[in-house]
VOVEXDREN-85666 format. One line per field, with one value per residue (C-alpha): x, y, z. Coordinates in Angstrom, 3 decimals, padded with zeros to 6 digits, m for minus. Layout:
N
X: [X; ...] .
Y: [Y; ...] .
Z: [Z; ...] .
This chain:
296
X: [060.862; 060.412; 057.704; 060.028; 062.702; 060.142; 059.080; 062.508; 063.168; 060.125; 060.907; 064.463; 063.065; 060.711; 063.422; 065.747; 063.115; 062.446; 066.231; 066.785; 066.444; 065.873; 063.401; 065.558; 064.888; 068.066; 067.809; 070.793; 070.484; 073.168; 071.786; 074.693; 077.014; 077.781; 078.782; 078.651; 077.918; 074.728; 074.152; 076.621; 074.296; 071.544; 073.767; 075.133; 071.421; 070.498; 073.580; 073.108; 069.495; 070.374; 073.223; 071.284; 068.256; 069.518; 072.302; 071.637; 073.210; 072.230; 071.587; 067.953; 065.157; 062.859; 059.332; 058.557; 056.254; 059.076; 061.722; 062.841; 061.721; 064.530; 065.983; 069.288; 069.101; 072.359; 073.140; 076.354; 077.870; 081.230; 082.493; 086.179; 086.681; 085.930; 085.897; 082.662; 081.679; 078.254; 076.023; 073.883; 070.623; 069.730; 066.204; 064.512; 060.941; 059.388; 055.850; 053.695; 051.783; 048.003; 048.412; 049.146; 051.503; 055.232; 057.193; 060.505; 063.493; 066.645; 067.077; 070.934; 072.481; 076.199; 077.816; 081.096; 080.015; 083.167; 083.931; 085.439; 083.432; 083.716; 080.619; 079.646; 082.207; 080.941; 079.687; 080.720; 080.987; 083.739; 083.319; 086.988; 088.641; 088.336; 087.219; 086.191; 084.809; 081.591; 080.985; 081.988; 079.762; 076.630; 077.295; 078.104; 074.594; 072.967; 074.144; 073.482; 069.740; 069.490; 071.021; 068.918; 065.760; 066.393; 066.882; 063.318; 061.891; 064.283; 066.493; 069.878; 068.542; 070.704; 074.061; 075.326; 074.608; 076.017; 079.175; 079.349; 079.044; 081.897; 084.034; 083.378; 084.259; 087.696; 088.667; 087.628; 089.879; 092.869; 091.390; 092.130; 088.847; 087.981; 084.344; 085.887; 088.341; 088.135; 088.102; 087.111; 083.779; 083.078; 079.692; 080.632; 080.311; 083.011; 081.224; 077.729; 078.833; 081.070; 078.317; 075.596; 078.005; 079.346; 078.115; 077.838; 075.011; 073.146; 070.224; 069.724; 069.215; 066.805; 064.934; 064.788; 063.202; 060.779; 059.572; 058.526; 057.660; 056.065; 054.817; 054.000; 053.175; 050.409; 048.773; 046.131; 045.214; 045.506; 046.421; 046.896; 049.221; 051.210; 051.555; 052.698; 055.387; 056.500; 056.547; 058.939; 061.111; 061.549; 062.263; 064.959; 066.908; 067.821; 070.154; 072.202; 072.456; 075.971; 077.749; 079.311; 079.924; 076.824; 074.526; 074.900; 072.989; 070.177; 069.966; 070.214; 067.115; 065.095; 065.989; 063.899; 061.395; 060.813; 057.867; 056.243; 056.632; 054.845; 052.147; 051.408; 051.367; 049.515; 046.552; 044.133; 044.470; 048.027; 049.828; 050.685; 054.206; 053.986; 055.433; 058.446; 058.857; 058.708; 061.453; 063.611; 062.992; 063.836; 067.134; 068.435; 067.342; 067.039; 067.262; 063.876; 062.217; 059.845; 058.810; 058.108; 055.860; 053.247; 052.864; 049.783] .
Y: [032.623; 036.234; 036.564; 035.337; 037.933; 040.584; 039.609; 039.524; 042.843; 044.378; 042.927; 044.434; 047.811; 047.863; 046.796; 049.554; 052.137; 051.259; 051.360; 055.017; 056.851; 060.430; 062.588; 065.698; 068.963; 070.918; 074.612; 076.642; 080.498; 082.376; 085.738; 087.360; 086.107; 087.959; 085.065; 084.348; 080.722; 080.474; 076.924; 075.515; 076.157; 074.268; 071.405; 071.361; 071.470; 068.595; 066.479; 067.171; 066.129; 062.833; 062.174; 062.506; 060.857; 058.082; 056.860; 054.083; 055.410; 052.488; 048.814; 049.227; 049.289; 052.218; 052.258; 055.316; 056.680; 056.171; 058.317; 061.371; 064.639; 067.174; 070.202; 071.502; 075.278; 076.666; 080.400; 081.103; 084.354; 084.112; 082.240; 082.422; 080.114; 076.585; 077.838; 078.459; 080.120; 080.326; 078.972; 075.804; 075.426; 072.002; 071.033; 067.823; 066.690; 063.692; 062.403; 062.190; 058.973; 059.250; 062.556; 064.349; 066.718; 066.701; 067.907; 069.690; 067.852; 069.904; 073.383; 073.909; 076.969; 076.308; 079.625; 077.886; 076.161; 076.478; 074.012; 073.501; 072.178; 071.946; 071.406; 067.848; 066.648; 063.240; 063.044; 059.793; 058.998; 056.810; 056.130; 055.566; 058.545; 062.202; 062.980; 066.795; 069.219; 069.308; 065.619; 065.640; 068.563; 066.837; 063.404; 064.661; 066.292; 063.172; 061.096; 063.668; 063.762; 060.086; 059.904; 062.487; 061.226; 057.682; 059.192; 060.448; 056.858; 054.819; 055.987; 056.660; 054.691; 056.857; 055.859; 054.001; 056.961; 059.688; 057.507; 057.772; 061.433; 061.461; 059.487; 061.895; 064.808; 063.022; 062.317; 065.934; 067.364; 066.546; 069.534; 072.107; 073.653; 075.420; 073.915; 070.587; 071.460; 071.466; 075.138; 076.215; 078.151; 077.354; 076.207; 074.253; 070.707; 069.290; 070.731; 069.468; 065.755; 065.825; 066.945; 064.510; 061.634; 062.867; 061.391; 065.005; 065.554; 062.158; 064.147; 065.881; 062.653; 061.510; 064.778; 064.158; 060.685; 061.536; 064.620; 062.735; 059.371; 060.157; 063.533; 064.250; 060.596; 060.500; 063.808; 062.268; 059.722; 061.891; 065.495; 066.307; 063.427; 064.185; 067.837; 067.104; 064.638; 067.354; 069.809; 067.456; 066.973; 070.872; 071.229; 068.436; 070.964; 072.665; 069.565; 070.876; 074.535; 075.771; 072.586; 074.288; 077.986; 079.329; 076.366; 075.420; 072.067; 073.729; 076.200; 073.320; 071.836; 075.007; 076.484; 073.572; 073.394; 076.892; 077.865; 074.359; 074.590; 078.012; 076.703; 073.583; 075.469; 078.496; 076.199; 075.059; 074.923; 075.504; 072.415; 071.459; 072.625; 075.177; 078.005; 075.914; 075.113; 078.939; 079.715; 077.115; 078.340; 081.897; 080.711; 078.397; 080.633; 084.193; 085.387; 083.797; 085.624; 087.363; 083.984; 082.450; 085.438; 084.097; 080.886; 081.502] .
Z: [m229.354; m230.612; m227.958; m225.292; m226.185; m226.141; m222.766; m221.435; m223.055; m221.554; m217.998; m218.274; m219.276; m216.400; m214.011; m215.248; m215.158; m211.575; m210.365; m210.420; m207.214; m207.946; m209.993; m210.311; m212.021; m213.030; m213.772; m214.817; m214.723; m216.652; m216.753; m214.913; m217.572; m220.922; m223.044; m226.831; m226.333; m224.361; m225.776; m223.299; m220.543; m222.281; m222.903; m219.265; m217.970; m219.977; m219.309; m215.490; m215.606; m217.441; m215.172; m211.958; m213.052; m215.144; m212.828; m210.437; m207.329; m204.828; m205.012; m204.189; m206.767; m206.496; m208.230; m210.110; m207.338; m204.787; m206.515; m204.458; m205.975; m205.741; m207.586; m208.457; m209.097; m210.462; m210.882; m212.741; m211.774; m213.757; m216.882; m217.808; m220.832; m219.225; m215.648; m214.033; m210.673; m208.922; m206.435; m206.165; m204.108; m203.510; m202.394; m201.802; m200.631; m199.136; m199.409; m196.161; m195.552; m196.360; m197.966; m201.187; m199.215; m199.876; m196.871; m197.688; m196.302; m197.559; m198.633; m199.020; m200.637; m201.598; m202.538; m203.521; m206.698; m208.851; m211.685; m215.113; m217.996; m221.667; m223.808; m224.430; m221.750; m220.518; m216.794; m215.417; m211.695; m210.422; m206.530; m206.026; m208.163; m208.129; m211.704; m211.417; m209.013; m211.043; m210.782; m207.132; m206.187; m207.789; m206.554; m202.998; m203.076; m204.614; m201.557; m199.179; m200.440; m200.415; m196.805; m195.249; m196.944; m195.666; m192.172; m192.245; m192.778; m190.299; m187.542; m189.193; m192.095; m194.465; m192.883; m196.038; m198.291; m196.022; m195.755; m199.572; m199.547; m196.951; m199.230; m202.117; m199.899; m198.803; m202.483; m203.458; m200.644; m203.105; m205.450; m202.908; m203.428; m200.154; m200.060; m199.256; m196.661; m192.844; m191.918; m188.539; m188.535; m192.181; m193.169; m196.182; m197.524; m195.195; m192.246; m193.483; m193.880; m190.971; m188.723; m190.149; m189.312; m185.979; m182.768; m181.468; m183.748; m183.453; m181.921; m185.228; m186.986; m184.503; m185.009; m188.716; m187.962; m185.274; m186.898; m190.064; m188.820; m185.589; m186.547; m190.157; m191.279; m188.469; m189.201; m191.256; m188.362; m185.189; m185.784; m182.004; m181.288; m184.412; m183.688; m180.204; m181.794; m184.122; m181.276; m179.243; m182.244; m182.424; m178.746; m179.144; m181.412; m178.099; m177.556; m180.415; m179.406; m179.193; m180.222; m183.195; m184.076; m185.764; m185.040; m188.857; m188.661; m186.837; m189.782; m192.298; m190.639; m190.149; m193.722; m194.952; m192.206; m190.907; m192.817; m192.466; m188.702; m188.605; m191.005; m188.661; m185.301; m186.611; m187.254; m184.590; m180.808; m179.401; m178.273; m174.788; m174.863; m177.498; m175.315; m174.691; m178.183; m179.106; m176.597; m178.055; m181.520; m180.530; m178.863; m181.724; m184.616; m183.498; m187.059; m187.708; m184.842; m187.134; m188.492; m185.108; m184.012; m186.604; m184.389; m182.081] .
């Protein structure tokens, strides 16, 4: 009987250890803040790491090797009692089939990372209630990571997760924090999730899928065909040009992919439509012209 209970316990442990979806690193930099209690940042860093990695965010069971590698880099610029202001950089990667390479998927810098926190406050996510700006900020990006990552494996495969991120945004609007509001021209959390779910930007989600599944996942088998698929995906970014002020969603894509594109197309014989791809890159991301010149 004792052996039976041990087996049940072991099975439960293995099952639960496979259910979490993210393998997140959280780093909090408080060098800009003069504070007598630096311990609060270590406590918060540990609490956020456990909150992100130990919460089951979906109804899927992820094996250890399937967990999404991601990073939450927080820079605290100001502290006034329990009020904190800073920036948050969110990054995630995805493995490439038949390779040890991890391709960057997201690299978002949120410059409006403001929240209240008292040391040892519990971090609990309730999908139907706005609890705090800190919890909403973190869970919003958790579901954005999950959604965009799923989009790279199946066409619009991340719809459910992106809808959850949208729900978090809608609940958080009651806080009055500007990052959640619909402000024309603002490149904020509202603009990010609204664009990802908008039919106007459906081409972008197709690009995420084709770039990874038709391109990078085939590099090991047929480099020429894979590069042509990546090239076509980049050219398709032109469909998004001038849809919104500042081409925010193109920037979201290229902030993660810019260096990678340069690396792929600076290696070997030029592809068939490389000149067209460079023309598109110069048009949709002129601030990166110096980067694109490295493509030969």
